[in-house]
Every structure is written in C-alpha cells, then in structure tokens.
C-alpha positions in Angstrom: -0.3 0.2 0.0 1.4 3.5 -1.2 2.1 6.1 1.3 0.7 9.6 1.2 0.9 12.9 3.1 -2.3 14.6 4.2 -3.1 18.1 5.6 -6.6 18.3 7.4 -8.4 21.6 6.4 -10.3 21.0 9.9 -7.8 20.9 12.2 -4.7 21.9 10.3 -2.7 18.6 11.2 -0.6 16.5 8.9 -0.3 13.4 8.6 1.3 10.2 6.5 -1.5 7.4 5.9 -1.0 4.3 4.3 -4.2 4.1 1.6 -5.8 1.8 -0.7 -5.9 3.8 -3.5 -5.0 6.9 -4.6 -8.8 7.7 -5.0 -9.9 7.1 -1.5 -9.4 10.3 1.1 -9.2 9.1 4.7 -10.7 10.4 8.2 -8.0 13.5 9.8 -6.7 10.7 12.4 -6.4 14.0 15.5 -10.0 15.1 14.8 -12.0 12.5 12.4 -12.6 15.6 9.8 -13.1 14.4 6.3 -11.5 17.5 4.7 -8.1 15.9 3.9 -5.9 17.1 1.1 -3.2 15.3 -0.1 0.2 16.9 -0.1 2.6 16.6 -3.1 5.2 14.2 -2.2 8.9 15.7 -2.2 10.8 12.3 -2.7 10.6 9.5 -5.3 13.1 7.0 -5.0 12.7 5.7 -8.9 13.4 9.5 -9.9 16.3 10.1 -7.4 17.9 6.9 -8.7 17.3 7.8 -12.4 18.7 11.5 -11.6 21.6 10.2 -10.0 23.0 8.3 -12.6 22.2 10.2 -15.5 24.4 13.0 -14.2 27.5 13.7 -15.7 31.0 13.6 -14.0 32.4 16.9 -13.3 36.3 17.0 -13.0 36.1 20.7 -12.2 33.9 20.2 -9.2 35.2 23.5 -6.4 36.2 20.4 -4.3 38.9 19.7 -7.3 39.8 23.5 -7.4 37.4 24.6 -10.0 34.0 25.7 -10.9 31.5 23.5 -11.8 29.7 24.3 -15.4 26.3 22.4 -14.2 25.6 24.7 -11.4 24.7 28.7 -11.7 
C-alpha cells in the first residue's frame, strides 16, 4: 500500500497514512475530519535513482579547485 501525506483543513494536522487507493480520502486521525488534502510528495525513489545515474561526472568541482559548469 502506498504512503501518502495529508493535510487536514479542519484542524491543520499533517499525517502520513497508508491508503488502499490514490482516489480514496481518509479521515483525519487527529480530529476525525473529512477535509483531508493530499500533499505533493517531495521524494520519489525511482526518479532520484534515475537522476543520480544520469548526472554527468564533473572533474572541475569546487572541491577539486575549479568551478562546476553545471551549477549556476
């Protein structure tokens, strides 16, 4: 089951909850409210792994004494 983060519009609590489906909206565990809003996820293991493997190797990093051309 996926783990989603929700914000309760009634009491302001944020909760991480397991959900049977992405379309179901749970009740707030703090107040029992029904106005739960799903928050955007900040981490995706599949995307993070793909981005890490796709990044070019930079030989002129600041730690090597140069300026990295991939950072502004």
